[in-house]
N, C-alpha and C positions, 0 to 999 in steps of 0.2 A: 272274430274269425269268420263267423257265418256271414256277417255283413260284407267282409272283403271278398269272400268266395262268390257271394251273390253279385257283387259289383263286377267282379271279373267276368262272370257268366253273362251278365247283362251287357257288358262292354263288347263281349264276343258276338252276341246277337246283333247289336247295333252295327258292329263292323261288317258282319255278314250282310246285313240289310243294305248298308251303304254300298258294298260291292255289287249287290244284286241290282241296285237302282242305277248303276252307271251304264249309260248307253253311248256308244261312240258315234261321232260324226266324222267322216273322212272321204277320201277319194282313192281311186286306184292309180298306181304308178308303175309303168313298165320300165325296163332297164335301158330301153333305147328310145330315140326320137323317131319321128315319122320317116326320116331319111335313112333310118337304120344305123345312124351314128350313136355311139355310146353316150349315156348320161353320166356325168361326174358329180362330185359333191356340190358344186355351184349350181348345177341344173336342178338337183333335188331340193337344195336349200331354197331356190327361187320358188319352186312349187309349194313347199311347205309354208313359207312365209306368206305367199299369196293366199293360200287356203285359210290360214288363221286370220287374215286381214280382210276377207271378203265383205264388201259393204252390203248391209241389209240381210246378211245370213241369219237364219233362225237358230243360231248357236255357234259355238266355236268349232270349226272343222280342223281339229288338231290331231287327226289320226290318218294313217295311210295304210293301204293294203298293197303289199309287194307280191310279185309272182315268183321271185327267186331270191336267194341269198348271194348269188354269184355276180360279180361285176362283169358287165358286157365285154365279150371278147377276151375273157380270161378263163383259165381252167377252174380255179377254185378260190380266187381272191374275193374277199368280202365286198359286197356291193357298197358303193360309196354313199348310198342312201342312209346307211347306218351312221356315218359321220354327220350327215346333215340332220338326221333325226335327233341325235344327241345335242347338237348345237341349238336346234329350234324347239327342243322338248316335244317332239312329235311322237305320238304313240304308234306302234307298229303291229300290224297283223302280218306275220311272216308268211312267205310262200315257199313251198318245196315242189319243184316240177317233177312229175312222176310218169308222164306219158312216154312210151317208146324207149324205156330204159329199164335195166335190171339192177340199177344201183343209184343210190342217193348220196354216195360217199362225198362227191364234190360239194353238194349242198351242205352237208354236215361239216365238212372242213371249212367252208366259207363262213358259216355261222360261228363255229368255234373260234375262228380267227377274229371275227368281229367282237365276240365276247372277251377274248383275250386282250384285245386292244382297249376296249371301253369298260369292261367289267360291269358293275352294277348300274353305271350310267346308261348303258344300253339295255341290260337285262330288265331294269325297272320300267322301261318303256314298252316292252313286248307284252301285248295284251292277248296274244294267241298265235297259233300257227296252223296253216291250212296245208294238209298233205294232199297236194294235187289240186287241179282246177279243170272242171268239165271233162275229166278223163272218162267217166262212165257214160256220159252223153256221146262222146266221140266214137265209142265202140258199140253204141246202140243201133238198132235198125234205122231209126230216124237220123241219127248222126251220120251213119255211113251213106244213107240215101242223099243227104245234103252235101256230104263231102266224102266220096269213096276213098280218097287218099288220106283222110284224117287219121291222126295217130292218137290213140287213147290208152286206157288201161282198165282192166276188169277189177272187180271187188277184191279178189284174192291178192292182187298186186298192191292195191291201196292199203289193205289191212296189214300186209307184210311190212310195208314202209312205215306205217304208224307204229308198229311194235319196235321196229329198228330205231326210229327217232326217239321213242320213249327210253329205250335202253341206253342210247348214246348220251342222253342228257339227264339221266336219272339222278346223278349226283352234282348237278350244276345249279347255277342261280336261276335257271328257267325250268326246273324240274316239275313245277306245279302249274305251268301255264296250260290253259285249255287247248286241247287238240281237236281239230275239225277237218272237214273236207268240203270243198266247194263244187257244186254241180248245178244242173238245171232241175226245175221242179219235177219234170217227168222222169229224170233219173232217180230222184228220191222216192217217187211213188211206185217205182218198178220193184216188185218184191224180190227179184234176183239180186238186188243190191243191199238187202237188209243187213248183211254182215258189216257193211261200212257204217251204217247207222249204229249198230251195236258197238262198234269199235271207237266211235268218236264221242266227244263231250258236247259238241255243238255242230249245227249243220249250217252251211253257207249256201245261199241260193242266188243264182244269176237269172234275172228276169227282165224281158224286154217285150212289152205288148206291141211295140212298133212293128215287130216282125211277125205278128200273128195274122197273116193274111188268111182269108177264108173264115175268119171268126168275127167279122165286123170290127176290124181294128182301126176304125176312125178314132181320132184323138179323143172325142167325147166319150168313147167306150174304154179308153185305156185304163182308167182307174178300176173299173169292174173286172177287166181282164187280169190286171195285176192281182187284185184281191183273190180271184178264183185260184190262180196258180199258187199264190202265197199260202192261202188257207189249205190247199191240198198238201203243200209241203209241211205245214205245221201238223196236219193230221198224220202224215207218215212218220213224223219225227218222234212220235211216242213220248212226248213230254220234254224232249230235249230242246234247248233254245235254238231258234232259227235266226241267223244273221242274214241280212241282205247285203251280199258282197258285190253285186253289180246290178245297177238299173239306171236308166237314163233315157233321153230322147234326143235324136239328132236335130241340129239346127239347119243342116244342109245335107243333101243326098238324094237318092232316087226315091220315087214313090213305091211303097211296099204294100200291095193290096189297097186298102183305103187309107193307109197311113201316109201322111205328107210331112216331110222334114221341113221345119221352119223354126225361126226364133220364137214366134208366137206359140207354136205347139210345144216347144221345149219348155217354155215358161209354164204353160198350162199343166204339163206333166209334172213338173217340179211341185206345183201347188197341189194337184189332185192325188199324187202318189207320195211324194216326199213329205209335204206339209201335213196332209190329211192322215197318212198312214204310218209314216216311218220316223221322221225326225224327232229325236228325244223320246222315242217310244221303243225303238229296237236298234241294235248296232247296225249302222248303215254306211256303206262305202259307195258313193255316187259315181256313175260313169258319165262324164269325167271332168276333171279340172282342165286338163289340156290333152289334146290328141297325141297318142304315142304310137299307134298302130297304123303304119302306112298302108297295110293291106285293106283296111276298111274303106268302103265306098261312101260311108257316111261320116260326118264329123259331129262329135258329141260335146266338144269342149264348151264349158259355160263361160270361159274367159277368152279374151283375145290377147295373145302375147303375155299371158300371166298378169294382166292388169287386175287390181283389186276391185275395179268397177266391172261387174259382170255384164254379159250380153243382155240379160233381162233382170227384172226386179226379183230378188231372192226373198223379199219379205213375204211371210205367210199371210194369207187372207183369213178373215173370220168365218167365212162360209164356203162350202164346197158343193160341187154338182153331183159327185159320185155318192150313191146311197151307201150307208154303212153296211159292211158285210157282217155275217153272223159272228165272226171271231175277230172283229177289228180291234178288240181290246187286248188281243194276245200279244205277248211281249217276247222278245228274244234276248232278254236281259242276261248279261254275263255274271257268273259267279265263280268262285275259286274251288267249288266242290266238283267232284267227278264221279258221282256214285249212281246217277240215274241210269235206267236201262230203257232201251227202245223197243217198241212193238210196231215196227213198220207194217204197212198194209201188205202183208204177205199175199202173194198172188196177184197183186195189182201190177199191171204192166202198161201204164199209161205212157204215151209219148207226146201227144199234142202236135200242133203245127209249129215246127221249129225253124229258126233261121239258119242259113248257112253259117257255120263258125269260120271266121277268117283265120286260117291256119295258125292256131295257137301253138306255135312251136315252142315257145318258152325257152328253148335251148339254154345255154348258159346265160342268155340275156334276159330271160324272164319276160319276154314280150307278151303283153296281155292279149286275150282273144278279142275282147270287145264284141263278142258275138251276141246275137240276140236270141239265144237258144232257150227253149223251154218255157214258154209262157202258157197260161191256161185260159180256157173259156169258162163260162159259168158252170159247166160241169165237164171237167176234163175227160176226154174220151179215153177209154182204156182199151188199147188195141194191140200194140206191139211191144215186145220186150227187148231190152238192151242186151247185147251180147256180153257175156262175162269173160270172154277170152281176150287178153290184151294184145294189142299190136306191138310188135317188138322191133321197131326200126331205130332205136337209139336216139332219144332226144333228152337232154339233161333237164333238169330240176326246177322246183318252186315251192311251197310251204304248208304248215299245219299247226293246229292249236287246240286247247282243251277247256271246256266250261260246262256247267250245268246249272239248273235252277235249284234254289233252296226249297225243299218240300215242306208242305204244311206240317207233316208229322214231325219233321226235324225241329221246326220252330216250337211246336207244342212241347216236345220232349225237353228242349232247352229251357223254355220258360217254366215248365213244370219243375224241372230240377232246381232252377234258380229260386223259385218261390218256396219250394219245400225246405230250403236251407235258411229262410228268413226267421 
């Protein structure tokens, strides 16, 4: 009996470790095309199949981050990305849109509809859910400076929706998925947003050194700028996993400070940030496989017409130009536990030099922002705080998820219990 109990405990530990070691590779996918027409199952399926078949990729890109559960131009129909994901076995980071609205009922209805249709075939593909996307940034001092008409949401709104989502799916097949929120690094280091860190299981960060004008944002400095912002986010997260939910570099577009959009620079960024720091180390959703946001003046797509032959070589090099940062070994690995607590840098009110967010309406369409907000310099300046009062102009929905890291004390306790029974 002792042997069987020990074996069971050991198996549980191994299963937990296996879960903790899984890092996702994926892209972002909005609900509409650049001409604002809706995407349907065939469109999503073409994206997912291309992502999984990319030549030279440093792993299988078999995950997708969505911005909403709602099919474009419907009230609460399930997004047809669900159908495509089930067919292609693509993992999903759900999105719930939370800016400019006092209700996520349509998001919840759409997700329940998808789960009713596909059952565990869909539920088992869901790796997490993000309640909101860059909402805190858009109501911050910097966000409003860049876009005075931007619609966001404060921490009390985000935390309310997190509680509501948990309650709605408490008895469902996705009751244990990790719940998070996606925002910019300077939103996470702003102490007024600590309640959101406390409420989530993981933190998603959108980070674009391309937009860091005034900070020496030449392509050769992009890796260091990324490290600085990412490390600041990790420090604010209080031990909770950090996922990189958006990052990338445009292959065409306007010059931004010292940053020049080009295929050559997009490839260099892929190598110095993706290969060196992220791929197979932390859950990463690159921006982007194909352009979906017609409001962007830059184009980020790494493919042309969803060809599996990318614009540039995706193979990772053996050597990099960017010096290693102090926490380059930190990981945003996902786990199924949700017990960690955060100690965000209270009182920290960093903003950094942030790009204009291209109207991330998200509406029922879940159109992604593609913004380059919130990148950091070698020492992010701590100057202005984000407003905690939400804008209330009524814009529907996009996603959330839960995850945490396995603590050393947990592992010690489990191993100790196992060996005590031998």
